[in-house]
C-alpha positions, -999 to +999 in steps of 0.1 A: -147+259+833-131+285+809-144+319+802-170+321+773-152+333+741-177+362+738-188+383+768-207+415+772-205+432+806-224+463+818-237+474+784-256+506+784-271+527+756-294+557+757-312+578+730-330+610+732-357+605+756-353+567+761-327+545+778-325+514+755-301+494+775-290+496+812-261+474+825-269+444+803-248+411+808-246+385+781-221+357+771-219+331+744-200+297+745-186+279+716-211+253+702-242+266+719-273+282+707-282+310+732-316+326+728-320+364+734-355+372+742-378+400+753-408+420+741-405+444+712-386+473+726-368+454+754-333+463+738-326+431+718-320+450+685-299+475+702-277+451+720-271+433+686-263+465+667-237+472+694-222+437+689-222+442+651-205+476+652-235+495+640-238+515+672-213+523+699-224+514+736-223+544+760-206+522+785-196+486+792-171+461+778-172+436+750-145+407+754-135+382+728-114+354+742-109+375+774-096+405+756-115+437+753-124+449+719-138+479+703-162+471+675-163+505+656-181+493+625-196+460+608-162+454+589-144+451+624-172+429+636-167+406+605-130+404+612-136+394+648-159+365+635-192+380+641-218+375+614-256+386+616-287+377+599-309+405+605-348+407+606-346+436+582-328+421+552-299+441+538-296+427+504-290+441+469-321+436+449-306+441+415-279+415+421-282+377+418-284+352+448-248+344+442-236+379+440-255+388+472-240+357+492-204+366+483-207+404+480-174+420+488-158+384+490-163+374+452-136+348+439-110+363+416-096+344+386-060+347+373-068+376+352-082+397+383-117+394+373-147+379+393-148+342+386-184+339+381-182+302+375-167+294+409-190+319+426-221+302+413-207+268+420-199+280+457-233+296+462-250+263+449-230+245+475-241+268+504-277+265+492-275+227+490-262+226+526-293+246+536-315+222+517-333+248+496-338+248+459-329+284+448-312+293+416-279+311+424-285+331+391-320+343+403-323+382+409-329+389+446-353+417+438-377+392+422-377+366+452-404+364+478-396+375+513-390+339+524-365+334+497-346+366+505-344+355+540-327+322+529-303+342+510-293+364+540-288+332+559-269+315+532-245+348+533-238+344+570-233+307+566-208+310+538-185+333+560-179+303+585-179+329+614-173+320+650-203+339+662-234+339+643-266+359+651-300+349+638-326+377+642-362+362+635-348+338+608-380+316+605-404+346+605-414+343+570-409+305+566-433+276+569-427+247+591-410+228+563-386+256+556-381+263+593-372+226+600-346+228+573-331+260+587-330+247+623-314+215+612-286+238+595-282+258+627-277+225+647-251+214+623-232+248+628-235+244+666-221+209+663-191+224+644-184+248+674-201+279+662-216+300+689-252+311+679-272+340+693-310+330+683-338+356+684-372+345+678-408+350+690-414+314+682-415+296+717-414+262+703-382+269+685-366+282+717-374+248+735-365+228+705-332+243+696-317+265+722-294+256+751-297+287+772-319+318+771-313+353+783-343+376+788-343+415+787-373+436+797-374+474+793-337+475+784-325+456+815-311+422+821-337+399+836-319+364+839-301+338+821-314+303+825-308+268+810-338+261+787-339+224+800-346+239+836-376+261+826-411+257+815-430+278+789-449+297+817-416+305+835-403+319+801-434+339+794-434+355+828-397+364+825-404+382+793-436+400+800-438+400+837-472+383+838-488+350+824-504+349+791-530+322+783-522+300+754-542+306+723-572+283+724-589+273+693-616+297+682-651+285+687-669+276+655-686+308+642-720+312+630-712+321+593-732+350+577-740+353+540-712+349+515-693+383+511-664+373+487-671+347+459-640+338+439-645+315+408-618+302+384-592+328+392-561+320+371-527+339+364-502+320+343-473+307+364-490+319+397-526+308+403-546+279+388-584+279+390-588+293+424-624+289+437-636+297+474-663+315+493-656+338+524-685+344+547-693+375+568-679+371+605-656+344+593-618+341+596-607+319+568-571+307+572-548+304+541-520+279+545-492+265+524-455+262+518-436+294+505-440+299+468-476+279+469-492+313+458-508+326+490-494+361+487-501+362+449-538+352+456-540+380+482-524+406+455-548+393+428-578+398+452-565+435+458-558+442+423-522+442+425-519+413+402-542+411+372-555+376+366-558+361+332-592+345+339-618+342+366-641+362+386-643+381+419-675+391+434-681+413+466-717+410+481-726+394+445-712+425+425-684+416+402-651+435+404-644+445+368-615+470+368-589+448+386-569+478+405-563+486+441-586+515+438-614+493+427-607+468+453-608+494+480-640+509+467-656+474+468-647+472+504-613+450+504-584+460+526-549+443+526-525+442+554-494+431+535-467+408+544-440+432+550-456+461+570-422+480+569-418+481+531-454+477+519-477+487+547-462+520+562-444+551+554-419+548+583-408+585+583-443+598+586-466+600+618-492+576+631-518+601+621-505+604+584-502+567+580-538+558+593-554+588+571-535+577+542-562+555+523-588+581+533-571+612+519-600+620+495-624+619+523-602+641+546-595+667+521-613+696+508-602+714+475-572+694+475-562+704+511-561+679+539-583+689+569-559+684+597-587+684+623-605+656+608-573+635+601-564+640+637-598+630+650-596+598+627-562+587+641-569+594+677-602+572+674-582+544+660-553+547+684-578+544+712-600+516+697-571+494+688-551+504+719-520+515+700-493+523+724-478+556+712-469+589+728-493+606+705-506+605+669-478+628+657-451+601+666-434+587+637-443+550+632-405+540+629-403+545+666-431+522+674-427+483+684-435+458+657-468+449+673-479+485+674-468+491+639-490+462+628-518+478+645-514+511+627-514+491+594-547+474+605-562+508+617-555+525+584-576+499+567-603+497+593-607+534+587-619+527+550-647+505+567-639+473+547-662+443+544-632+420+537-598+423+556-570+404+540-540+400+566-508+385+553-485+371+580-503+393+607-479+384+636-448+382+618-418+396+640-440+405+669-435+393+704-457+368+724-477+395+741-485+415+709-492+383+691-519+373+717-534+409+713-535+407+676-553+373+676-578+388+700-582+418+676-588+396+646-613+378+667-632+408+677-633+421+643-648+389+629-673+389+658-683+423+645-692+409+612-661+415+592-648+387+568-612+379+573-588+360+550-558+353+572-523+341+555-499+327+580-469+304+581-475+301+618-493+266+620-505+269+655-519+303+645-537+291+616-553+262+636-562+283+666-576+314+649-593+301+618-629+289+613-619+270+582-586+266+565-577+265+528-543+249+519-525+259+487-500+238+466-484+250+435-508+279+428-541+257+435-563+252+466-551+217+474-575+211+502-602+226+526-604+217+563-627+228+591-605+242+619-620+218+643-608+188+623-576+201+611-542+189+625-507+200+615-502+167+597-533+171+575-524+206+565-488+196+558-502+168+538-521+191+516-494+216+514-471+191+500-496+179+475-500+145+492-537+149+503-569+145+485-585+177+472-612+190+496 
């Protein structure tokens, strides 16, 4: 059998105080989907950055078609046929979808100007191939995270590269959008493209991938044929131990209604939203991207001002619809994008946890450092946040620990209601299990939780009840014990009867 067209041999990379990669081996064949797996901090991102020319290795070789190459920057990587779709999207928010897809490769007419008509037509063709309805003229900054993910994927697909890297491409997509994307990846594989696929969704690995390589603590563990291993085998390779599958949450004894929403509407976004949330309950909120889930969360938190409707917390209406008023009423929001909306990455764990509490931590306008440190240390201990100390910048924490910091900063406000939007997006299987356990513990302690998630198994396993949205409305309500993926999808697509 001929040598794989892409090989990485003995790759090592160190940073001050940490060895990110040590003698890592990896290869990619033409026409295969090769999963690269490991916990957050295992070295996956560093290896991909080296392959894409964003960072140089300290040692090791990169071979393409048997010849050693030096990938000094992303432009060189592109010329070698390497095209990434990163988890952290690098899109220009003020440009259109079409302009982002063909950025730096815009078609030129005979007058030397950008041929916008051809660019829009080409963008429409790529989007049609992906099976998505997204206007090429739309401004990217106004799109949802899921729609931006589609744009990034479309840009990579448009290059017709030899080697494509998908880093958590379905992390913000519902099952329907994910199925469309995975279908497109299979088509690329059948066309001979070699694909490196990074995902924490185990079902995707077994459904899509041919081989899997696992890294742990920056070291190569093994490369195996996916067909030859079980889920338990793969989990043990990744975390070095077994993790029990998420069991459906026992039906909770619901307390009194803590959040009552009636007739909440916002033109073009929400239509006559009505529901109750009980103390000690985890209420799942499902639906396709664009159905209004995140918009509902923002309206409850005061970030979107509804045109009509009523929100009551413990029977008291929230009149001044602002985040300050929502926080004062006892509502906390863990947003969908923790890095852009939930954290200040360049600041410490301590500063991030204390941020919503500055008025309580300050005296005469000066933050009392001792109280701030004590608060942060308490929640680092209570939530088992793995960090060298509260002075560590959050940018250096793993995804799961960053998510715990976001949750910690809202728990510090003593909320009655915690809204969590995509709580396990982009975290590894071990951290996901820990976050599920944390949400269950919070609910058991009496907190009311509204959980928005595109991960169907997560919604079914963690929720007590499930609300499903379709085109800005509550399309149905299902007790978690009676819910199935098919029933949820039926409501999400507008095919089920209103609950």
